[in-house]
N, C-alpha and C positions, 0 to 999 in steps of 0.2 A: 183672606187673612185670618178670619175667624175659624174657618174650617181647618186651616193648617195648624193653628194653635191648638185646636181641639185634638187633631190627629197626632201632633208631636209632643204636646205638653200636658194634656188632660187625660186622654184615653189610655196612654201607656202605663202610667202608674196605677190607674184603676184596674187595668188588665192584670198587672203583676200582683196587686193586692188580692185579686180574686184567684189567681193561679196558684198562690202560695198554699192553698188547701189541697191542691192536686199533687200527685206524685211527679217527681222530676223526670222529664224525658231523658231517655238513655243517651241520645246524641248530644245532650247538653252536659253530660257527665264531666266531672273534673279530669277524667282520664283521657279524654280525646283532645286532639289539637284544635278542632273546631270549638269545643267547649271552652278551652283556654283563651282562644282568640275572642270569642263573643263575650265572655265575662270579664275580659281585661278592662279596667276602668279607663285606660288611655284610649283604647279602641272605641269604647262607648262614647267618651267625650268628643273625640275627633269626628266620629260618624255623625253625631247630632249637629255639631258646629259646622262641619263642611257641607252638610245638607242644607242648612239654613242659608249659609253664604252662597253656595253654588246655585240654588234656585233663585237667588236675588241678583245674579248676574243678568243684565238686561236681555241678552240673547236667549238664555235659558228660560227666563220668565216669559218672554214673548212667545217662545216655542210652545210652552205649556198653555198659554192663553189661546193660541191658534189651533191646537190639536187636542182632540178629546183623548187620544191614546197617551200623549205626553202629559196631559193633565192627570190622567190616572196614574202614570208612573210617578209624577210629582207627589200626588197624595200618598201613594204606597211608600215612597221613600221617606216622607215625613213620619208615617206611622212606624215603619220598621226601625228607622234610626231613633225614633222616640222610645221604642221598646229597648233598644240597646242603651240609650242614654240613661234611662231610668232604672236599669238593672242594678247598678251598684248602690243606688239610693234605697230602693225597696227591698232588694235581696230576697226574691221569692223562694230561692233554693240555695243550698251551699254552692260555692263556686271556687274554682282553682285560684283565680286572682281576686283578692279582696281589697277593697279600699277601707282603711281604718275608719271606724265610725266618726272619729273626731275630724277626719279630712272631708267628710261628705259636705258640710256647709261650704268649705272652700271650693269643692268640685262644682257645687251649684252656683256659687258666686262667680267663679271663673267662666261658667257657661253664659252668664248674663252679659259679659263684656263684649263679645262679638255682636250680639243682638243689640246692645246699647249703641255701639258704633254705627251699625247699619241703620237702626231706628233714628238716631240723631241726624245721620246723613239725609234720610228721607224727609224728616220733619223740617230741617233747615235749608234744604236744597231749594234754589230759586228757579229750577227748571223741571219739567216732566222727564223722569228717567225711563219710564216703562211704556212709552207710546201713549196713545189717547185713552186706552182702557175703556171701561163701560160707564164710567161716572157721568160723562156728558150726555149719554143716551138715556140713562135711567134715573139719574138723580139731579137735583138742582144745585150741583156743585161742579166746579171745574176739575179737570184731570189733576192739576197741581194740588188743589185742596183735597181731593180724594187720596192722593199719594201721601200728603202730609198727615191726614187723618189716620190712614192705615199705619204709617210709621209711628205715630203717637200711640195708637192702640197696641201695636206690637211692643213698644217700649214699656208701657205701663203693665200690660198683661204678663210679659215674660218676667219682669221684675217681681211681680207679686207671686206668680206661679212657681218661681224658683226660690225666692227669698222667704216665703212663709214656711215651707218645710225646713229650710236652712235654719231659720230662727227657732223653730220648734225643736229641732234636733240639738241645737246649741243649748237651749234652756234645759232640755232633758239631760244633756251631758253634764251640765254645770250644777244640776240640782243636788242638794245635800243627800248623802246616802247612796248615790249612784256610782261613786268612784270605785267601790269594792266590786260591784256588779260588772262594771265596764272592764276592769282588769281580768276578771274571771272569764268573761265571754269573748273578748277580742283576742 
């Protein structure tokens, strides 16, 4: 769980913040169909959300736990869709499709909702959803307690990782003297 949060919600915005000092790749140019698809906020939001939900389907989760190859695919998908998801928020380069700055907090808030629902299910479920897992073999907790702990960790982490930037952007947008600058740049 920790690795997936790092791959999907922590590393991608840091990568984009670092990449913004580099020249924009040509294939990501606003003139290409691929560039338009990748930088579309709806595509970005859906990719991130569907990846989180998809890998939490018990059959997909168990497949990734049993196979090193599928676990690698799972990790890569969290990172790649994390890059897509954070693109409209960080905006490392100009894009064809742009999310208005005032809509970014809503974009981030809406992304917490599927994670909140999944996390609540895992925390309050009275049965083990994902098989026995590794908890009983390595930790002094049951598989159910491990699942509930992971669900709670995901719930709290995603909320903070998405809401802190949303609140910071909201405060910045609502700060006195910012209104004239916002109208000029958006």
